[in-house]
BATOR-580951 format. One line per 2 residues: number of its first residue (from 0); their letters; for each residue z, x negated, y of C-alpha. Coordinates in Angstrom, 1 decimal. Example, Ala and Ser with C-alpha at 12.3 -4.5 7.8 and 13.67 -1.06 7.14 Angstrom:
% BATOR-580951
0	AS	7.8,-12.3,-4.5; 7.1,-13.7,-1.1
This chain:
% BATOR-580951
0	XX	-30.6,67.1,-53.1; -33.9,65.1,-54.1
2	XX	-34.0,63.6,-50.4; -30.4,62.2,-51.0
4	XX	-30.7,58.4,-51.4; -28.3,58.8,-54.2
6	XX	-31.0,60.7,-56.1; -33.3,57.7,-56.0
8	XX	-30.6,55.3,-57.0; -29.9,57.6,-60.0
10	XX	-33.6,57.6,-61.1; -33.8,54.0,-60.7
12	XX	-30.8,53.6,-63.0; -32.6,55.9,-65.4
14	XX	-35.9,54.0,-65.5; -34.0,50.9,-65.9
16	XX	-32.3,52.4,-69.1; -35.7,54.2,-70.5
18	XX	-37.6,51.1,-70.1; -34.9,48.9,-71.5
20	XX	-35.2,46.5,-68.5; -31.9,44.8,-69.6
22	XX	-34.4,42.9,-72.0; -36.2,41.5,-68.9
24	XX	-33.1,39.5,-67.7; -33.5,37.1,-70.7
26	XX	-37.3,36.7,-70.3; -38.1,32.9,-71.0
28	XX	-41.5,31.7,-71.9; -42.7,28.4,-73.3
30	XX	-43.7,26.3,-70.4; -46.7,24.5,-72.4
32	XX	-48.0,27.8,-73.6; -47.8,29.5,-70.2
34	XX	-47.8,27.0,-67.4; -46.7,28.3,-64.0
36	XX	-45.0,31.3,-65.4; -41.8,30.9,-63.6
38	XX	-39.0,32.8,-61.9; -41.4,33.5,-58.8
40	XX	-43.9,35.2,-61.1; -41.1,37.2,-62.9
42	XX	-39.5,38.2,-59.6; -43.0,39.5,-58.4
44	XX	-43.7,41.3,-61.7; -40.3,43.1,-61.4
46	XX	-41.1,44.1,-57.8; -44.7,45.2,-58.9
48	XX	-43.0,47.6,-61.6; -40.6,49.2,-59.3
50	XX	-43.3,49.8,-56.7; -45.4,51.4,-59.3
52	XX	-42.6,53.7,-60.6; -41.4,54.7,-57.0
54	XX	-44.9,55.5,-55.7; -45.5,57.7,-58.6
56	XX	-42.1,59.5,-58.9; -41.6,60.1,-55.2
58	XX	-45.3,61.1,-54.5; -45.9,64.9,-53.9
60	XX	-47.1,65.4,-57.7; -44.5,63.1,-59.2
62	XX	-46.5,63.2,-62.3; -45.1,61.8,-65.5
64	XX	-48.5,61.5,-67.0; -49.7,59.2,-64.3
66	XX	-46.8,57.1,-65.2; -48.2,56.5,-68.6
68	XX	-51.9,56.6,-67.7; -52.5,55.0,-64.5
70	XX	-55.2,52.3,-64.6; -53.7,50.2,-61.9
72	XX	-51.1,47.7,-61.1; -49.5,46.6,-57.9
74	XX	-50.3,42.9,-57.4; -50.2,40.1,-55.0
76	XX	-52.1,36.7,-55.1; -49.4,35.2,-57.3
78	XX	-49.9,37.9,-59.9; -53.6,37.9,-59.4
80	XX	-53.9,34.4,-60.8; -52.1,35.4,-64.1
82	XX	-53.5,39.1,-64.5; -56.9,39.1,-62.6
84	XX	-57.7,40.7,-59.4; -59.1,43.9,-60.6
86	XX	-61.1,45.7,-58.0; -59.3,43.7,-55.1
88	XX	-61.8,41.8,-52.9; -59.2,39.3,-52.1
90	XX	-55.6,39.5,-53.1; -53.1,38.5,-50.4
92	XX	-49.6,37.7,-50.4; -48.8,41.5,-49.8
94	XX	-48.7,43.7,-52.9; -51.8,45.9,-53.2
96	XX	-52.6,48.8,-55.5; -55.3,47.5,-57.8
98	XX	-57.3,49.3,-60.3; -58.5,47.6,-63.6
100	XX	-61.5,48.8,-65.6; -62.4,48.8,-69.2
102	XX	-59.0,50.5,-70.2; -57.2,47.2,-69.5
104	XX	-54.1,48.8,-68.0; -52.3,52.2,-68.9
106	XX	-49.1,52.8,-66.7; -45.8,51.4,-67.6
108	XX	-46.9,51.2,-71.4; -48.8,48.1,-70.6
110	XX	-47.2,46.8,-67.6; -46.9,42.9,-67.8
112	XX	-43.2,42.9,-67.1; -42.6,45.2,-70.1
114	XX	-45.0,43.3,-72.2; -43.3,40.0,-71.5
116	XX	-39.8,41.6,-72.0; -40.9,42.9,-75.7
118	XX	-42.4,39.5,-76.6; -41.2,36.1,-78.0
120	XX	-41.3,33.0,-75.9; -44.7,32.0,-77.1
122	XX	-46.3,35.1,-78.9; -46.2,38.9,-78.9
124	XX	-43.8,41.1,-80.9; -45.4,44.0,-82.3
126	XX	-42.2,45.1,-83.9; -40.0,45.2,-80.7
128	XX	-43.0,46.8,-78.7; -43.4,49.4,-81.7
130	XX	-39.8,50.2,-81.8; -39.8,50.8,-78.0
132	XX	-42.8,53.0,-78.2; -41.5,54.9,-81.1
134	XX	-38.1,55.9,-79.8; -38.7,56.0,-76.0
136	XX	-42.3,57.1,-75.5; -43.4,58.9,-78.7
138	XX	-39.9,60.2,-79.5; -39.6,59.6,-83.2
140	XX	-36.4,58.7,-84.9; -35.8,55.4,-86.8
142	XX	-33.4,54.7,-89.5; -31.5,51.2,-89.3
144	XX	-33.1,48.8,-91.5; -31.3,48.4,-95.0
146	XX	-31.2,44.7,-94.0; -32.3,42.7,-91.0
148	XX	-35.1,40.3,-91.5; -35.6,37.8,-88.8
150	XX	-39.3,36.9,-88.0; -39.8,33.0,-88.7
152	XX	-43.2,32.1,-87.2; -42.9,28.7,-89.1
154	XX	-43.2,30.5,-92.4; -46.6,31.6,-91.9
156	XX	-50.0,30.1,-91.9; -50.7,29.0,-88.3
158	XX	-54.2,30.5,-88.6; -52.9,34.0,-89.1
160	XX	-52.8,36.6,-86.0; -49.7,38.3,-85.2
162	XX	-50.8,41.4,-86.7; -51.5,39.6,-90.0
164	XX	-48.2,38.0,-90.1; -46.2,41.3,-89.4
166	XX	-48.4,43.2,-91.9; -47.5,40.6,-94.5
168	XX	-43.8,40.6,-93.6; -43.4,44.4,-93.8
170	XX	-45.6,45.3,-96.8; -42.6,46.0,-99.0
172	XX	-42.3,49.9,-99.8; -38.8,50.0,-98.3
174	XX	-39.9,48.4,-95.0; -42.9,50.8,-94.6
176	XX	-40.7,53.8,-94.5; -40.3,52.9,-90.7
178	XX	-43.0,50.4,-90.3; -45.8,52.8,-91.1
180	XX	-45.1,54.1,-87.6; -43.7,51.1,-85.8
182	XX	-46.6,48.6,-86.9; -49.4,50.7,-85.7
184	XX	-47.8,51.5,-82.3; -47.0,47.8,-81.9
186	XX	-50.4,46.7,-83.0; -51.9,49.0,-80.3
188	XX	-50.4,46.7,-77.8; -52.0,43.4,-79.3
190	XX	-54.5,43.0,-76.6; -51.6,41.9,-74.4
192	XX	-50.2,38.5,-74.8; -46.6,37.4,-74.5
194	XX	-46.7,37.6,-70.6; -48.9,40.8,-70.7
196	XX	-52.2,39.3,-70.0; -55.3,41.1,-71.3
198	XX	-56.9,39.4,-74.3; -59.7,40.1,-76.7
200	XX	-59.3,37.2,-78.9; -56.3,35.6,-80.8
202	XX	-56.6,32.4,-83.1; -60.4,32.7,-82.5
204	XX	-60.5,36.2,-84.1; -61.1,39.4,-82.3
206	XX	-57.8,41.3,-81.5; -57.6,44.4,-83.5
208	XX	-55.6,47.1,-81.9; -56.6,50.1,-84.0
210	XX	-54.4,52.0,-86.5; -52.9,55.5,-87.1
212	XX	-49.6,57.1,-87.7; -48.2,60.5,-88.7
214	XX	-46.2,62.2,-86.1; -43.1,64.3,-86.9
216	XX	-45.3,67.4,-87.5; -47.1,65.6,-90.3
218	XX	-50.4,65.3,-87.9; -52.2,61.9,-88.2
220	XX	-52.8,60.3,-84.7; -55.7,57.8,-84.5
222	XX	-55.3,55.0,-82.3; -57.9,52.5,-81.0
224	XX	-55.6,51.0,-78.4; -52.9,51.2,-75.8
226	XX	-54.5,54.0,-73.9; -54.7,56.2,-76.8
228	XX	-50.9,56.1,-77.4; -50.2,56.5,-73.8
230	XX	-52.7,59.7,-73.8; -50.8,61.1,-76.7
232	XX	-47.4,60.9,-75.1; -48.5,61.9,-71.8
234	XX	-50.2,65.1,-73.0; -48.1,66.3,-76.0
236	XX	-45.2,68.5,-76.4; -43.5,65.8,-78.3
238	XX	-43.9,63.2,-75.6; -42.9,65.6,-72.9
240	XX	-39.7,66.6,-74.9; -38.9,62.8,-75.4
242	XX	-38.9,62.3,-71.6; -36.9,65.3,-70.9
244	XX	-34.2,64.4,-73.4; -33.9,60.8,-72.3
246	XX	-33.6,62.0,-68.6; -31.2,64.8,-69.4
248	XX	-28.9,62.4,-71.5; -28.9,59.7,-68.7
250	XX	-28.4,62.2,-65.8; -25.6,64.5,-67.4
252	XX	-24.1,61.9,-69.6; -24.3,64.5,-72.6
254	XX	-27.0,65.5,-75.1; -28.9,68.2,-74.2
256	XX	-28.0,70.1,-77.4; -24.5,70.5,-76.0
258	XX	-25.8,73.1,-73.5; -27.4,75.4,-76.1
260	XX	-29.9,75.1,-78.8; -32.8,76.5,-76.5
262	XX	-32.1,74.3,-73.5; -34.3,71.4,-74.5
264	XX	-37.4,73.6,-75.2; -36.8,75.5,-72.0
266	XX	-36.8,72.5,-69.9; -39.7,71.1,-71.8
268	XX	-41.8,74.3,-71.2; -40.9,74.3,-67.5
270	XX	-41.6,70.6,-67.2; -45.1,71.0,-68.8
272	XX	-45.8,74.4,-66.7; -45.0,72.4,-63.5
274	XX	-47.5,69.7,-64.1; -44.9,67.2,-65.6
276	XX	-43.3,67.0,-62.2; -40.4,64.4,-62.5
278	XX	-38.7,65.7,-59.3; -38.6,69.1,-60.3
280	XX	-37.3,68.3,-63.8; -34.4,66.4,-62.2
282	XX	-33.6,69.5,-60.1; -33.6,71.7,-63.1
284	XX	-31.5,69.4,-65.1; -29.0,69.1,-62.0
286	XX	-28.6,72.8,-62.2; -28.0,72.9,-65.9
288	XX	-25.5,70.0,-65.6; -23.5,71.6,-62.8
290	XX	-22.8,74.5,-65.0; -20.6,72.1,-67.0
292	XX	-18.5,71.7,-63.9; -17.9,75.4,-63.3
294	XX	-14.3,76.4,-64.5; -14.2,79.3,-67.0
296	XX	-13.3,82.5,-65.6; -9.6,83.4,-65.5
298	XX	-8.4,85.6,-68.2; -7.9,89.2,-67.2
300	XX	-4.5,90.2,-65.9; -2.3,91.8,-68.7
302	XX	-2.3,95.6,-68.3; 1.2,97.0,-67.3
304	XX	3.0,98.2,-70.2; 4.6,101.7,-69.9
306	XX	8.4,101.7,-69.5; 10.6,102.5,-72.6
308	XX	11.8,105.9,-72.9; 15.3,106.5,-71.5
310	XX	18.0,106.7,-74.0; 19.1,110.1,-74.8
């Protein structure tokens, strides 16, 4: 089943959904702020992301943890001009697997294609990035806001960093019910500008990606940057559970709870035991999903009734 091309197509569809790549179709950046960031760069970023995902998913290990924690990108000479050349001696027009030191890259969490998609045309968007991490990577639920508040950059002092602006905008107690999680997760990605380039300064101030949040078990998770949130999701039961739930729902088209109260935890435990192997998880899900297609057993045939007694 795994060798069937349809399996690869199915998983491509899942990653498109899980990573919310529909957003990427509307990426448009300010030409003055990011000169040269054009359709060619976007096309190469998209190819870079799919090469990264495919290389991990269809490897022998197929390790979900590497998907979040890998310190490398697939880049060519076009992308190297924007994102650096890492350990590549001389980037070429062909894509190469290139490692970046100093914690600059951590899997899909900081891939430039996603960072650009979850950002405004000139600046980052910690709220959009934080919501994505909360729901899709960490796996915590969020309530709908009591009212939508649009971010208006012109309303803020231009010397403020994006972190300072978002902190001021969401300081109300009603907002912090959700933003106590959204904000620190979004701020953990502030080392990446609106096209996903690594940075350490904003508005002539040091970027501050540090923070903390309380997970659903009430534990305080300390964050010093993107690698910490990737490590948390890659190595925690809640992170594994979230990935399992998303893949199951996309593959079977039904919530996992519809197959029994213990199904999610059973799949999560097997996934963890098998080294977070995505291919094996897909096989387990396919087996469970196929059970829904098995017709129920036929009711037993009625027992023959004894003949009524003959009339006297």
